[in-house]
C-alpha positions as CSV (number, residue, x, y, z in Angstrom):
1,M,159.1,130.3,187.6
2,R,157.9,126.9,186.8
3,T,154.5,127.9,189.5
4,V,154.0,131.1,187.5
5,F,154.6,130.0,183.8
6,L,152.0,127.3,185.1
7,F,149.7,130.1,186.0
8,F,149.7,132.3,183.2
9,L,149.5,128.8,181.0
10,L,146.1,128.0,183.1
11,S,145.4,131.5,183.0
12,F,145.7,131.6,178.7
13,L,143.8,127.3,178.5
14,M,141.7,129.2,180.3
15,V,140.6,132.4,178.2
16,T,141.4,130.4,174.8
17,A,138.3,127.9,176.4
18,Q,136.5,131.0,176.9
19,A,136.5,132.5,174.2
20,Q,135.2,129.0,171.7
21,V,132.2,129.6,170.3
22,K,129.7,127.1,169.7
23,G,126.3,127.4,167.3
24,K,124.9,125.8,164.3
25,T,123.2,127.2,160.8
26,V,120.0,126.4,160.0
27,D,117.6,127.0,157.2
28,K,115.5,130.4,158.2
29,E,112.1,129.1,157.3
30,T,112.2,125.5,158.5
31,N,115.1,125.2,161.0
32,T,116.5,122.5,159.5
33,P,120.5,122.0,159.8
34,L,122.7,123.4,157.5
35,S,125.8,121.1,157.0
36,N,128.9,122.0,155.1
37,T,128.0,125.7,155.8
38,N,131.6,127.9,155.2
39,V,132.3,129.9,158.1
40,Y,135.1,132.7,157.5
41,N,136.6,134.6,160.0
42,V,136.7,138.2,158.3
43,K,140.3,139.6,159.5
44,T,141.9,136.6,159.1
45,N,139.9,134.7,156.3
46,E,140.8,131.0,158.3
47,V,137.2,129.1,157.7
48,V,135.4,126.4,160.1
49,V,133.0,124.2,158.1
50,T,129.6,122.8,159.7
51,D,129.1,119.1,160.2
52,A,126.3,117.1,159.5
53,L,124.1,119.0,161.5
54,G,124.7,122.0,160.8
55,Q,126.9,122.7,164.4
56,F,130.2,124.7,164.5
57,T,133.0,125.2,166.7
58,L,134.6,128.8,166.0
59,P,138.3,129.8,167.9
60,S,137.0,133.5,169.3
61,E,134.2,136.0,169.2
62,G,134.7,138.1,166.1
63,E,133.1,139.1,162.6
64,Y,132.2,135.8,161.0
65,R,131.3,135.6,158.0
66,F,128.5,132.6,156.9
67,Q,128.4,130.9,152.9
68,R,126.7,128.2,151.5
69,V,126.1,126.9,148.5
70,G,122.1,127.9,147.8
71,Y,121.8,130.5,150.3
72,E,122.2,133.9,150.9
73,E,125.5,135.2,152.7
74,K,125.5,135.8,156.3
75,V,127.6,138.4,158.0
76,V,127.4,138.1,161.8
77,T,129.5,139.9,164.5
78,I,130.0,137.3,167.5
79,T,130.3,139.5,170.9
80,S,129.5,136.0,173.4
81,N,129.9,132.2,173.9
82,Q,126.8,131.7,174.3
83,F,125.6,129.2,171.8
84,L,124.9,130.3,168.3
85,I,121.8,130.2,166.1
86,V,122.5,131.1,162.7
87,Q,119.7,131.4,160.6
88,L,119.9,132.0,156.4
89,N,117.6,132.6,153.5
90,I,117.0,130.9,150.3
91,V,118.0,131.9,147.3
92,S,115.3,130.7,145.0
93,T,117.3,130.3,142.2
94,E,119.7,127.8,143.2
95,L,116.6,125.4,144.9
96,N,118.5,122.0,143.5
97,E,121.0,123.0,146.7
98,V,118.1,123.5,148.8
99,V,117.6,120.7,152.0
100,V,114.2,119.8,151.8
101,H,112.1,118.0,154.3
102,A,109.8,115.5,152.1
103,N,112.2,112.6,152.2
104,Q,112.5,110.6,155.8
105,I,116.3,111.5,155.7
106,P,117.0,115.3,154.9
107,K,119.0,116.1,151.8
108,K,119.8,118.3,148.7
109,L,116.7,118.2,146.3
110,K,119.6,117.7,143.8
111,E,120.6,114.2,145.5
112,S,116.8,113.0,146.0
113,I,115.5,110.0,144.0
114,A,112.3,111.2,143.6
115,T,110.2,113.8,142.1
116,I,110.0,116.6,144.2
117,E,108.7,120.2,143.9
118,I,109.6,123.3,145.5
119,L,107.0,126.2,146.2
120,T,108.9,128.6,148.0
121,K,107.3,131.9,149.4
122,K,108.3,134.1,146.6
123,E,106.3,131.3,144.0
124,I,103.2,131.6,146.0
125,E,103.0,134.8,146.3
126,R,102.8,135.2,142.8
127,G,99.3,135.3,142.7
128,N,97.0,136.5,144.8
129,D,97.0,135.1,148.5
130,I,93.4,133.9,148.8
131,N,93.1,130.5,147.0
132,I,96.3,127.7,146.8
133,S,95.3,126.1,144.2
134,E,96.6,129.1,141.9
135,A,100.1,128.1,143.3
136,L,99.7,124.3,143.4
137,N,98.6,124.5,139.9
138,R,101.9,125.6,138.2
139,V,103.4,122.5,139.9
140,P,103.9,119.8,136.9
141,G,101.9,116.8,137.3
142,V,99.4,118.5,140.1
143,F,96.2,119.8,139.2
144,V,93.4,121.4,141.8
145,Q,90.2,121.7,140.5
146,S,88.2,124.7,142.1
147,G,84.9,125.2,142.2
148,A,84.9,127.5,145.1
149,L,87.7,128.7,147.3
150,N,86.0,126.1,149.6
151,T,85.1,123.3,146.7
152,N,88.7,122.0,145.7
153,R,89.9,118.6,145.2
154,F,93.3,117.4,144.4
155,T,95.3,115.2,141.8
156,I,99.0,114.5,141.8
157,R,99.7,112.2,138.3
158,G,95.5,111.8,138.2
159,I,95.4,110.2,141.4
160,G,92.6,111.6,143.6
161,S,90.5,112.7,139.9
162,R,87.7,109.9,140.8
163,N,86.7,111.4,143.9
164,L,83.5,112.9,143.5
165,F,84.1,115.7,146.2
166,G,87.0,116.7,148.2
167,T,90.6,115.4,147.8
168,S,91.7,111.7,148.8
169,K,94.3,109.4,147.9
170,I,96.7,112.4,148.9
171,R,98.2,112.7,151.9
172,A,99.4,116.1,153.0
173,Y,101.5,117.2,156.4
174,F,101.3,120.7,158.3
175,K,105.0,120.4,159.4
176,D,104.7,117.1,161.2
177,I,101.2,117.1,161.9
178,P,99.1,115.0,159.6
179,L,95.9,117.1,157.6
180,T,94.7,113.3,156.2
181,N,91.9,111.9,158.0
182,G,91.6,108.4,158.9
183,S,89.2,108.3,156.0
184,G,92.1,109.2,153.9
185,E,90.4,112.5,153.0
186,T,92.5,115.5,152.9
187,T,91.7,119.1,153.1
188,I,94.1,122.1,153.2
189,E,92.6,125.0,151.1
190,D,91.2,126.6,154.4
191,F,94.5,127.2,155.3
192,E,96.1,130.8,155.5
193,L,98.1,131.4,152.9
194,T,100.5,133.9,154.3
195,S,101.2,131.9,157.7
196,I,103.0,128.8,155.3
197,S,107.0,129.2,154.4
198,R,107.5,126.4,152.0
199,I,105.4,123.6,150.1
200,E,107.4,120.6,148.9
201,I,105.3,118.3,146.9
202,L,106.7,114.6,146.8
203,K,105.2,112.9,144.0
204,G,104.3,109.3,143.0
205,G,103.6,106.2,145.1
206,T,104.9,107.5,148.9
207,S,103.8,104.8,150.8
208,S,107.5,104.0,152.0
209,I,108.0,107.3,153.5
210,Y,104.1,108.4,154.7
211,G,102.0,105.2,155.0
212,A,98.7,105.9,152.8
213,G,100.1,107.9,150.0
214,L,98.9,106.4,146.5
215,G,99.3,109.6,144.2
216,G,101.7,111.9,146.4
217,T,102.3,113.9,149.8
218,I,101.8,117.5,150.1
219,H,104.3,118.6,152.8
220,L,103.2,122.4,153.6
221,T,105.9,124.5,156.4
222,P,104.4,126.9,158.5
223,Q,106.4,130.6,158.8
224,N,109.3,130.0,161.3
225,A,109.7,132.3,164.1
226,Y,113.0,134.3,163.5
227,I,115.6,134.6,166.3
228,D,116.7,138.2,167.2
229,E,114.1,140.0,165.9
230,T,110.9,141.7,166.4
231,S,108.6,142.8,163.7
232,V,105.0,143.2,163.2
233,N,103.2,143.0,159.4
234,S,100.0,144.1,158.8
235,Q,97.9,143.7,155.0
236,L,95.1,144.3,153.8
237,T,93.5,142.9,150.7
238,F,90.9,143.6,148.4
239,G,88.9,142.6,145.5
240,S,86.1,141.8,143.0
241,Y,83.1,140.5,143.9
242,G,83.0,141.8,147.3
243,L,86.8,140.6,148.2
244,V,88.8,142.2,151.9
245,K,91.0,140.2,153.8
246,S,92.8,141.6,156.1
247,T,96.0,140.0,157.6
248,V,98.2,140.7,161.4
249,N,101.7,138.4,161.2
250,F,103.6,139.1,164.4
251,N,106.9,138.2,165.0
252,Q,109.2,138.1,168.1
253,G,112.2,136.4,169.0
254,S,115.2,136.6,171.1
255,A,118.7,134.3,171.0
256,K,116.6,131.3,171.9
257,N,113.1,132.2,172.1
258,S,111.4,133.0,169.2
259,F,107.2,133.3,168.9
260,R,105.3,133.9,165.4
261,G,101.6,134.7,164.9
262,V,99.3,135.3,162.3
263,Y,95.8,136.2,162.3
264,S,93.6,136.6,158.9
265,D,90.3,137.8,158.2
266,T,88.3,136.6,154.7
267,H,85.6,137.8,153.7
268,S,83.9,137.4,149.9
269,D,80.3,138.1,148.3
270,G,81.4,135.5,145.5
271,Y,80.8,135.6,141.6
272,R,77.4,133.4,142.0
273,D,74.3,133.7,143.8
274,N,74.7,131.4,147.6
275,N,78.3,131.8,147.2
276,E,79.4,133.9,150.6
277,Y,82.2,133.1,152.5
278,D,83.8,133.8,155.5
279,R,87.1,132.7,157.1
280,H,89.3,133.7,160.4
281,T,92.2,131.9,161.0
282,F,95.3,132.2,163.7
283,T,98.8,130.5,163.3
284,L,100.6,130.1,166.1
285,S,104.7,128.9,165.5
286,T,107.7,128.7,168.6
287,N,111.0,127.7,168.4
288,H,113.0,127.1,172.1
289,F,116.6,126.3,171.9
290,I,117.2,124.5,174.9
291,N,121.2,123.6,175.0
292,D,122.8,122.2,171.9
293,H,121.2,118.8,172.6
294,N,117.8,120.1,172.3
295,E,115.3,121.7,171.1
296,I,111.4,122.2,171.4
297,S,108.9,123.9,168.9
298,T,105.3,123.9,169.0
299,L,102.5,124.4,166.2
300,V,98.8,126.0,167.0
301,S,96.3,126.5,164.1
302,Y,92.3,127.2,164.1
303,V,90.3,128.0,161.6
304,D,86.9,129.0,162.0
305,L,84.9,128.8,158.2
306,K,81.2,129.5,157.0
307,A,80.9,129.0,153.4
308,F,77.6,129.2,151.7
309,I,77.8,126.5,148.2
310,P,76.2,127.3,144.8
311,S,77.1,123.5,143.4
312,S,77.4,122.5,140.0
313,L,75.4,123.4,137.1
314,N,74.2,121.3,134.0
315,E,75.3,122.8,130.7
316,N,72.6,125.1,129.6
317,S,72.8,127.4,133.0
318,F,76.6,126.9,132.6
319,L,76.5,128.5,129.7
320,N,73.7,130.9,129.8
321,N,73.5,131.7,133.7
322,P,76.6,131.0,134.9
323,T,76.3,133.2,138.2
324,S,73.3,131.4,139.4
325,A,73.5,128.8,141.8
326,A,72.1,124.8,142.0
327,F,68.4,125.3,141.8
328,T,67.9,123.2,145.4
329,W,71.0,124.7,146.3
330,G,69.8,128.0,146.0
331,Q,66.6,127.6,147.4
332,A,68.0,125.6,150.4
333,Q,71.0,128.2,151.1
334,G,73.1,125.2,151.4
335,F,76.4,126.1,153.7
336,E,79.2,124.8,155.5
337,D,80.1,125.7,158.8
338,S,82.8,124.2,160.4
339,K,86.1,124.9,163.2
340,R,88.9,122.8,162.7
341,G,92.2,123.0,165.1
342,I,95.2,121.8,165.5
343,I,97.9,121.8,167.5
344,G,101.7,119.6,167.6
345,V,104.8,119.9,169.5
346,T,108.4,118.6,168.2
347,W,111.3,117.7,170.5
348,N,114.5,117.6,168.6
349,H,117.3,115.5,170.5
350,Q,120.9,115.4,169.6
351,Y,122.5,113.0,171.5
352,S,126.1,112.8,172.3
353,K,127.7,110.0,170.4
354,G,125.8,110.8,167.4
355,G,122.0,110.4,165.9
356,K,119.0,112.6,166.4
357,Q,116.1,111.9,167.6
358,V,112.7,113.8,166.6
359,T,109.3,113.4,167.7
360,S,106.0,114.9,167.7
361,V,102.8,114.6,169.6
362,F,99.8,116.3,167.8
363,G,96.2,116.6,168.4
364,S,93.4,117.6,166.2
365,F,89.7,118.6,165.9
366,R,86.7,119.3,163.2
367,N,83.2,120.3,164.4
368,G,81.1,120.7,160.8
369,Y,77.3,121.5,159.9
370,E,76.2,121.1,156.6
371,P,72.6,122.0,155.0
372,R,72.3,120.2,152.1
373,P,69.2,120.2,149.8
374,F,68.9,116.3,150.9
375,N,69.3,116.1,153.9
376,I,71.8,118.1,157.1
377,L,75.2,116.7,157.9
378,E,76.8,117.3,161.6
379,E,79.9,116.0,162.2
380,N,82.8,115.9,164.7
381,T,86.1,114.8,164.6
382,L,88.8,114.5,167.2
383,A,92.3,112.9,166.6
384,F,95.9,112.5,168.0
385,G,99.3,111.1,167.2
386,L,102.4,110.5,167.9
387,R,105.2,110.3,165.3
388,S,108.9,109.2,165.9
389,R,112.2,108.7,164.3
390,F,115.7,108.3,164.6
391,L,118.7,109.6,162.2
392,G,121.8,108.1,162.4
393,E,124.8,107.6,160.5
394,I,127.5,104.6,160.1
395,K,130.6,103.8,157.9
396,L,130.1,100.9,155.6
397,F,133.0,99.3,153.8
398,Q,134.9,103.0,154.3
399,K,131.6,104.9,153.2
400,S,128.8,106.5,154.5
401,L,125.2,105.2,155.2
402,T,122.6,107.3,156.8
403,Y,119.6,105.6,157.7
404,T,116.3,106.8,159.8
405,I,113.8,104.5,161.6
406,G,110.7,105.6,163.1
407,G,107.2,105.2,163.3
408,E,103.7,106.6,163.4
409,Y,100.5,105.9,165.3
410,F,97.3,107.9,164.7
411,K,93.9,107.7,165.6
412,D,90.6,109.6,165.8
413,R,86.8,109.5,166.3
414,Y,84.5,110.9,163.8
415,T,80.5,110.8,164.7
416,S,78.4,112.1,162.3
417,K,74.3,112.6,162.2
418,T,72.0,113.4,159.0
419,F,68.8,115.3,159.6
420,Q,65.5,116.0,157.1
421,N,65.9,119.4,155.4
422,L,62.3,120.9,155.5
423,Y,63.4,124.0,153.3
424,R,60.3,122.8,151.2
425,D,58.1,123.0,153.8
426,F,58.7,127.3,154.3
427,P,58.3,130.4,152.2
428,V,61.4,130.7,149.7
429,G,63.6,132.5,151.6
430,T,63.8,130.7,154.9
431,G,66.7,128.3,153.8
432,S,67.4,124.9,155.6
433,V,65.3,123.5,158.5
434,E,66.3,120.6,160.3
435,G,64.2,118.0,160.8
436,D,63.8,114.8,162.0
437,L,67.3,112.7,162.3
438,L,68.2,110.2,159.8
439,S,71.3,108.3,161.2
440,N,73.3,108.7,164.0
441,F,77.1,106.9,163.2
442,K,80.3,106.9,165.4
443,E,83.5,106.0,164.1
444,N,86.4,105.0,165.5
445,R,89.4,105.2,162.5
446,K,93.1,103.9,163.2
447,Y,96.5,103.3,161.8
448,Y,100.2,103.3,162.4
449,N,103.4,103.0,160.2
450,L,106.5,101.3,161.0
451,F,109.0,102.4,158.7
452,L,112.9,102.2,157.7
453,E,114.8,104.4,155.3
454,A,118.2,104.1,154.1
455,N,120.8,106.3,152.2
456,Y,123.8,104.5,150.9
457,A,126.7,106.5,149.0
458,L,128.4,103.9,146.8
459,S,130.7,106.8,145.5
460,E,131.0,110.7,145.9
461,Q,128.8,110.9,142.7
462,T,126.2,107.7,142.8
463,K,123.8,107.5,145.8
464,V,121.2,104.5,146.3
465,V,117.9,104.7,148.4
466,I,116.3,101.6,149.9
467,G,113.0,101.8,152.1
468,L,110.6,100.1,153.7
469,N,107.6,100.9,155.4
470,Y,104.5,98.5,157.4
471,N,101.1,100.0,157.6
472,Q,98.3,98.6,159.4
473,T,94.3,100.1,159.2
474,S,91.6,99.8,161.1
475,Y,87.9,101.0,161.8
476,D,85.2,100.2,163.7
477,L,81.7,101.7,163.1
478,D,78.8,101.6,166.2
479,D,75.4,102.4,163.9
480,R,73.8,104.4,166.8
481,F,70.2,104.9,164.9
482,E,67.2,103.3,165.9
483,V,67.0,99.8,164.1
484,S,64.1,98.8,161.9
485,V,63.3,96.9,158.3
486,Q,64.1,100.6,157.0
487,N,67.0,101.4,158.9
488,P,69.7,97.5,159.3
489,D,72.2,98.0,162.1
490,Q,75.2,98.8,160.3
491,S,77.5,98.3,163.3
492,G,80.7,96.2,162.7
493,S,84.9,96.2,161.9
494,F,87.0,96.6,159.1
495,K,90.8,95.8,159.0
496,F,92.9,95.8,156.8
497,D,95.8,93.4,155.8
498,G,99.3,94.7,156.9
499,I,100.6,96.2,154.1
500,F,104.2,96.5,152.9
501,S,105.2,99.6,150.9
502,P,108.8,99.2,149.7
503,K,111.0,102.0,147.2
504,I,114.0,102.3,146.1
505,G,116.5,104.4,144.1
506,V,119.8,105.5,142.4
507,S,120.8,109.0,142.2
508,H,124.2,109.9,139.9
509,S,125.7,113.0,139.6
510,F,127.7,113.7,136.3
511,S,129.1,116.9,137.7
512,D,128.1,119.5,140.1
513,N,125.1,120.8,137.8
514,I,123.5,117.6,136.4
515,N,122.1,114.8,137.9
516,I,119.4,111.5,137.1
517,Y,117.6,109.7,139.4
518,S,115.3,106.7,139.0
519,S,113.2,105.0,141.5
520,I,110.7,102.3,142.2
521,S,107.7,103.1,145.0
522,Q,104.8,100.9,145.7
523,G,101.6,103.4,147.4
524,F,97.9,102.2,148.3
525,S,95.1,104.3,149.5
526,P,92.9,103.2,152.5
527,I,89.0,102.2,151.4
528,S,86.9,104.7,153.8
529,L,84.4,103.3,155.7
530,A,81.7,104.6,153.9
531,N,82.8,102.9,150.9
532,T,82.2,99.7,152.9
533,L,78.6,99.9,153.8
534,L,76.0,97.7,151.7
535,P,72.7,99.0,151.2
536,D,71.6,95.9,153.6
537,G,73.2,97.5,156.6
538,Q,76.4,94.7,156.0
539,I,79.9,95.4,155.4
540,N,81.9,94.3,152.7
541,T,84.8,92.9,153.7
542,E,85.8,92.1,150.1
543,L,87.3,95.0,148.7
544,K,90.9,95.7,148.4
545,P,92.7,99.4,148.9
546,E,93.9,100.2,145.7
547,T,97.6,99.7,145.0
548,G,100.1,101.1,142.9
549,W,103.7,100.6,141.4
550,N,105.2,103.9,140.3
551,Y,108.5,103.7,137.9
552,E,109.9,106.7,137.0
553,V,113.5,108.3,135.1
554,G,114.4,111.8,135.7
555,S,117.0,114.6,135.5
556,R,117.6,117.6,137.4
557,G,120.4,120.3,137.5
558,T,121.5,123.8,135.5
559,L,122.9,125.0,132.7
560,V,124.1,127.6,130.6
561,N,126.2,128.9,133.4
562,K,123.7,128.2,135.9
563,K,121.6,130.4,134.4
564,L,118.6,127.8,133.4
565,R,117.7,125.3,136.1
566,Y,115.1,122.3,135.5
567,N,113.4,119.2,135.5
568,L,112.3,116.4,133.3
569,T,110.2,113.3,134.8
570,V,109.5,110.3,132.7
571,Y,107.0,107.8,134.7
572,R,104.4,105.1,134.9
573,L,102.1,104.7,138.0
574,A,100.2,101.2,137.7
575,V,97.2,100.8,140.0
576,R,95.7,97.8,140.7
577,N,92.0,96.8,142.5
578,L,90.7,100.6,141.4
579,L,87.8,101.8,143.3
580,V,85.1,103.2,142.0
581,S,82.1,104.6,144.0
582,R,78.9,103.5,142.5
583,R,75.6,105.9,142.7
584,V,72.8,103.9,144.2
585,S,70.5,106.9,145.6
586,Q,71.3,111.0,145.4
587,D,73.4,110.9,148.6
588,Q,74.4,107.2,148.5
589,F,77.1,105.7,147.3
590,I,79.3,102.5,147.4
591,G,82.8,100.7,146.5
592,V,83.4,98.4,144.4
593,N,86.9,97.2,143.0
594,A,86.2,97.6,138.9
595,G,90.2,97.1,137.1
596,K,93.5,98.7,136.8
597,T,94.4,102.5,135.0
598,Q,97.5,102.9,133.8
599,H,99.3,106.2,134.2
600,D,102.2,107.0,131.9
601,G,103.4,110.9,131.8
602,L,106.0,113.4,131.5
603,E,106.7,116.3,133.2
604,L,109.0,119.2,132.8
605,G,110.0,122.1,134.4
606,I,112.2,125.2,132.8
607,D,113.5,128.7,134.6
608,Y,115.6,130.9,132.9
609,Q,117.2,133.6,134.7
610,W,118.2,136.5,131.6
611,V,119.4,139.1,133.8
612,A,120.3,139.0,137.3
613,N,122.5,142.2,138.8
614,D,121.7,144.7,141.4
615,S,119.5,147.2,140.2
616,F,117.9,144.3,137.7
617,A,116.5,140.9,137.4
618,L,114.5,139.5,134.9
619,N,113.5,135.6,134.4
620,T,111.3,133.3,133.0
621,F,109.3,129.7,133.7
622,M,107.5,127.1,132.2
623,N,106.2,124.0,133.2
624,Y,104.7,121.5,131.0
625,T,102.6,118.1,132.1
626,R,101.6,115.7,129.3
627,N,98.9,113.0,130.6
628,N,98.1,109.4,129.0
629,F,95.5,107.9,131.6
630,T,93.4,105.2,130.3
631,F,91.6,102.5,132.3
632,E,93.9,99.2,131.4
633,E,90.9,97.2,132.8
634,F,87.9,98.8,133.8
635,V,84.3,96.8,133.7
636,D,81.3,98.7,135.8
637,E,78.4,96.1,135.5
638,D,77.5,95.8,132.0
639,D,79.6,98.3,131.1
640,D,83.0,98.0,129.9
641,F,85.2,100.9,129.7
642,S,88.5,99.5,129.1
643,G,90.9,101.5,126.9
644,N,89.2,104.7,127.6
645,K,90.6,107.7,128.8
646,L,90.8,108.4,132.8
647,T,87.7,110.7,134.0
648,G,88.4,113.8,135.2
649,V,92.0,114.9,134.4
650,P,93.6,116.9,131.4
651,S,95.5,115.6,128.4
652,E,98.6,118.0,129.1
653,I,98.6,121.1,131.1
654,L,101.0,124.2,130.2
655,N,102.1,126.8,132.5
656,A,104.8,129.8,131.5
657,G,105.6,133.1,132.8
658,I,108.0,135.9,132.9
659,D,109.2,137.7,136.9
660,I,110.5,141.2,136.7
661,N,112.3,142.4,140.0
662,S,114.0,145.8,140.5
663,A,116.2,147.5,143.1
664,F,113.8,150.8,142.6
665,G,111.9,148.6,144.4
666,L,109.1,148.0,141.4
667,Y,108.1,144.6,140.3
668,G,106.1,142.3,138.4
669,N,104.5,139.2,136.7
670,I,102.7,137.6,134.3
671,N,101.6,134.2,134.2
672,Y,100.1,131.9,131.2
673,Q,98.0,128.4,131.5
674,Y,96.5,126.3,129.2
675,I,94.7,123.1,130.4
676,G,93.5,121.1,127.8
677,S,90.2,119.1,127.4
678,Q,89.4,116.2,130.3
679,P,86.9,113.0,130.0
680,I,83.7,113.7,132.3
681,T,82.2,110.4,131.9
682,D,83.6,107.1,132.1
683,S,82.3,105.9,128.4
684,N,84.7,109.0,127.3
685,S,81.4,110.5,125.6
686,L,81.6,113.1,127.0
687,F,84.5,116.1,127.2
688,S,85.0,119.9,128.4
689,D,86.6,122.1,126.5
690,S,90.2,123.2,126.8
691,Y,90.7,126.9,128.4
692,Q,93.4,129.7,128.7
693,L,93.8,131.7,131.5
694,T,96.3,134.8,131.7
695,N,96.9,137.0,135.1
696,L,99.3,139.6,136.1
697,K,100.4,141.2,138.9
698,I,102.7,144.4,139.5
699,G,103.7,145.9,142.6
700,Y,106.4,148.3,144.6
701,K,107.8,147.1,148.0
702,K,110.2,149.4,149.5
703,E,111.8,150.6,152.7
704,L,110.5,154.2,153.3
705,F,113.3,154.5,156.2
706,K,115.2,153.0,159.0
707,R,112.8,149.4,159.9
708,F,110.0,150.2,158.0
709,T,108.5,148.8,154.8
710,I,105.7,149.7,153.0
711,H,104.4,147.1,149.7
712,T,101.0,147.6,147.6
713,F,100.3,145.5,145.4
714,F,97.2,145.1,142.1
715,G,96.5,142.0,139.9
716,I,93.9,140.7,137.5
717,N,93.2,137.3,137.0
718,N,92.0,135.8,133.8
719,I,92.6,139.1,131.8
720,F,91.0,137.7,128.4
721,N,87.9,137.2,130.1
722,E,87.9,133.2,129.1
723,S,84.9,131.3,130.0
724,Y,85.7,128.2,131.3
725,A,84.8,125.4,133.8
726,S,87.0,125.6,136.5
727,Q,85.6,122.2,138.0
728,I,84.5,119.1,136.8
729,L,82.0,116.7,138.6
730,I,82.8,113.4,136.4
731,N,79.7,110.8,135.6
732,A,77.3,113.3,137.1
733,S,73.9,111.4,137.5
734,S,70.2,113.2,137.0
735,F,67.7,113.5,139.2
736,G,63.6,113.6,139.0
737,G,64.4,114.1,134.8
738,N,66.9,117.0,135.2
739,A,69.6,117.3,133.5
740,P,72.8,116.2,134.7
741,R,75.3,118.7,136.8
742,Y,78.7,118.6,135.5
743,F,79.9,122.4,135.6
744,Y,81.6,124.4,138.2
745,P,81.7,127.9,136.3
746,G,84.6,129.7,136.9
747,N,85.5,133.4,137.6
748,P,85.5,135.9,134.6
749,V,87.8,138.6,134.5
750,N,88.8,140.5,138.2
751,Y,90.9,142.0,140.6
752,F,92.9,142.3,143.8
753,G,95.0,144.6,145.7
754,G,96.2,145.6,148.5
755,L,98.7,147.4,150.5
756,N,101.5,145.9,153.2
757,I,103.3,147.6,155.9
758,N,105.8,146.1,158.1
759,Y,108.1,147.7,160.8
760,L,111.0,146.4,162.2
761,F,111.6,147.1,166.0
């Protein structure tokens, strides 16, 4: 009897062990593990709660309901004891509960001690999917000036506004891959919007996390590959000025391996002369769940772009002939021709005794050819790097302390040549013709960051965050052009002193619905090698990087039975060693430390859900930014601009809109934007006019039959045909007696529409 009893007991234990199911819950778009997810047995209503790593162990197979605040409920029928991955969708009306990645330590948005904004897929799709600037311009504190699809300048809290061309002093990442080059310049506008599932913007000095980030960091999350799903999505978009765009989105996923590929082809004739635009992109993301301890993901992106450049106009042409190109740019038929690719592999390892290691290896390249009226630029960049961090948790005085420690190494090699542009020597209409070599440089640029961040729970309501980053940046320049009296050798090295960037902050929950936070952080911006070069061929080793302290107090939460979601921030960003690009010729600038700026501001975001039921939803949103940015101290040669307003930043920005959705499939939104006037010159002798834009989009999305969904949409931008400058070239100089060209004209009233078809296999 004892033998029989032991046999049946052993058999029971074996069956029980085999029936156990292990797995984890993750965010569907980002694969972030979701802790505190309730997993209910549908029959018995017994509950299991996922741990800090999103993992769970269920006693048996069966039907289970997964519930987590901020995410849609999901019911899963489990018929196998294999390791299970469950992906949950975000509820966009409860973003405060969503886990964000802009921090080193993933945490709920409402518990963050910094001002972070999240743009979900729904918010990205509020307008057209051609230009990222439309989505980012709805974020408080962010302002994007867009002279053309390939000509943009991003600013956060006024940082980057003095950069004449492109975006600088703001960092950007595509997943874990840096999009900011070794000189601190960032390009994100050429990425395909439909391949992006979420955008997170961390505002203020972010150097304690990402190194050289004076204004903030933009974190792009690629459209993730979905498990257990195979689908094909195809979209055709058309619009004004010859706009035609086609997109194919393919997903194939099994229980542990998934692949997503997105291809797009975009063409536009452009509103202005010499404004044609062609772009081809391909994005591939994969996820591979090796076992419950290891996961590998890959990301590949390729962009092939050719865009003609109409450039800026003087005031007379801007008012009377806005469709024209700048005369010399039109004659030279100036354009940008570039090819860019990035590849990254990320390994997530969960240690059996606790703790997690996340390591990414990445590489990128960019080849560019740009004929300008004053010369022709040929450039090539090749970069590689590594980013790794360990995340752990310990008990300190019976309280939880989570921490991360890690580092990032980045190196790129930049080669550039300039040639004479002989377009004047040929008949009109010939365009740019390459002549003799004018310069030939090779730059090696590298940096490394070492970082540490710790979150300590003083109580369930109060949490303290401390962070520290050490950055070391250096450049090497090899002047490979023939040395002469007219062309002195500019070879040399430039190395910054190591910079420590600290951060401290605290957040407190007054209730489940209201949180306040405050933080102090330091940021800095590296000096580009071009700014260190002097006309005599020497490198200016006296230049100092811009640094700034960011002080802010904010609150985020929900009111009125969670129908109203808000975030409010008041901040001061004090910048020292202000770097000024002083023009010494038509195409040459030198860098000068010229003083200090003070950025005081208020940012407010409100989203109110008026109606939300199974058949109809109506909500309104409003974002407001108030800026008081001034030159605290600014002396440039004989000019003293101290006390003047900071150039290139509007005094205030207001966005408001209405979203409507119905169960029938019909939806629509209307968006209103007001941009205040902004100083064009440091002397404040010239200001741009304020302007107002109103955009409308309506659509119909419906599952026509099982697995087949159709989506059609139509939109109008600038409904009231406002005349405005979509980008300002600050402190523009005049050459040859011509009037300075300050203005990039914005598009008048224009439309877009499209058809999207999705089939789920």
